[in-house]
VEXTOR-552381 format. One record per residue: residue in one letter; y negated, x, z negated of N, C-alpha, C in turn. Coordinates in steps of 0.1 Angstrom, whole numbers, padded with zeros to 4 digits, always signed. Atoms other than C-alpha are relative to their C-alpha. Layout:
aYXZYXZYXZ
...
! end
This chain:
m+0005+0001-0013-0093+0494-0166+0009-0008+0009
l-0009+0008-0008-0062+0478-0152-0002-0015-0002
e+0002+0014+0004-0070+0445-0170-0011-0006+0009
a+0011+0005-0008-0102+0441-0149+0004-0002+0014
m-0005+0001-0013-0082+0445-0117+0009-0012+0003
k-0009+0011-0002-0059+0416-0123-0006-0012+0006
t+0005+0012-0006-0062+0384-0103-0002-0011-0010
p+0002+0010+0010-0077+0356-0123+0010-0011+0001
h-0010+0011+0000-0053+0328-0133-0006-0013+0006
l+0005+0013-0006-0059+0297-0111+0009-0011-0005
p-0009+0011+0004-0047+0263-0123+0009-0005+0011
a-0010+0005-0010-0017+0248-0105-0006-0012+0006
p+0005+0012-0007-0025+0221-0079+0006-0012-0007
s-0004+0012+0007-0023+0186-0092+0003-0011+0011
v-0003+0011-0009-0008+0155-0075+0000-0012-0008
l+0001+0012+0006-0015+0120-0084+0006-0011+0008
f-0006+0011-0007+0007+0091-0074-0005-0013-0006
d+0005+0013+0005-0008+0056-0076+0009-0011+0006
l-0008+0011-0004+0018+0029-0074-0009-0012-0001
d+0009+0011+0000+0000-0003-0066-0001-0007-0013
g+0003+0007+0013-0016-0018-0097-0001+0010-0011
t+0002-0010+0011-0016+0015-0117-0014+0003-0002
l+0014-0003+0001-0051+0025-0109-0009-0011+0007
v+0007+0010-0008-0062-0001-0083+0010-0011+0004
d-0008+0011-0005-0048-0035-0076-0004-0003+0015
s+0003+0002-0014-0049-0034-0038+0007-0012+0007
e-0008+0011-0006-0025-0063-0032-0009-0011+0006
p+0009+0010-0006-0053-0089-0027-0006+0005+0014
n+0005-0005-0013-0066-0066+0001+0010-0001+0011
y-0011+0001-0010-0032-0064+0018+0002-0015+0004
y-0002+0014-0004-0029-0102+0016-0011-0005+0010
e+0011+0004-0008-0063-0108+0031+0001+0006+0014
a-0001-0006-0013-0057-0083+0059+0012-0007+0008
g-0011+0007-0006-0023-0099+0066-0003-0014+0004
r+0003+0014-0003-0036-0134+0065-0009-0001+0012
r+0009+0000-0012-0064-0126+0090+0008+0004+0013
l-0008-0004-0011-0039-0108+0113+0009-0012+0005
l-0008+0011-0003-0015-0137+0112-0008-0012+0006
a+0008+0011-0006-0043-0162+0119-0003+0003+0014
r+0003-0003-0014-0051-0144+0151+0012-0004+0009
y-0011+0004-0008-0016-0152+0162+0005-0014-0002
g-0002+0014+0002-0018-0188+0152+0007-0004-0012
v-0006+0003+0013-0002-0186+0118-0011-0003-0010
r+0012+0003+0008-0028-0205+0097+0004-0004-0014
d-0004+0005+0014-0008-0215+0066+0007+0011-0008
f-0006-0011+0007+0000-0181+0052-0007+0001-0014
s+0006+0001+0013-0007-0186+0015+0003+0013-0009
w-0004-0010+0010-0007-0162-0015+0014+0000-0004
e-0014+0001+0004+0026-0176-0025+0010+0005+0011
n-0008-0006-0011+0040-0167+0009+0000+0015+0000
h+0002-0015+0000+0026-0132+0006+0008+0006-0011
t-0007-0006+0011+0042-0126-0028+0015+0002+0002
r-0014-0003-0004+0076-0128-0012+0002+0014+0005
f-0001-0012-0007+0069-0096+0006-0006+0012-0008
i+0005-0011+0008+0054-0075-0023+0012+0009-0004
g-0011-0009+0003+0075-0044-0027+0010+0002+0012
i-0009-0001-0011+0092-0048+0007-0007+0008+0011
g+0006-0008-0011+0086-0024+0036-0006-0008+0011
t+0007+0007-0011+0063-0033+0065+0010-0004+0011
r-0009+0004-0010+0091-0033+0090+0009-0012-0003
e-0008+0012+0004+0113-0057+0071-0009-0012-0001
t+0010+0011+0001+0082-0079+0064-0002-0006+0013
l+0003+0005-0014+0074-0081+0101+0012-0007+0006
t-0012+0007-0006+0110-0089+0110+0001-0014-0006
v-0001+0013+0006+0111-0118+0085-0011-0009+0006
l+0011+0009-0005+0076-0131+0096+0003-0004+0015
r-0002+0004-0014+0086-0129+0133+0011-0010+0001
e-0011+0011+0000+0118-0149+0126-0005-0013-0005
s+0004+0013+0006+0100-0175+0105-0012-0006+0007
t+0012+0005-0006+0069-0179+0126+0000+0000+0015
g-0001+0000-0014+0080-0172+0161-0010+0010+0006
! end
């Protein structure tokens, strides 16, 4: 009778980490969003090659470098 009163075993919660490129390659989306934003501020020559310099670098550092290089 005690067996029937036990709480059923629930599976442990799961966590999934997706480092860019593991499940989805979102880098082209980040590039396009950044390119459009920079174009609004007059930076028209932001190429994919320029963008690749910032892959893996934090947003704050990226913005600091862009501000210094583009005014």
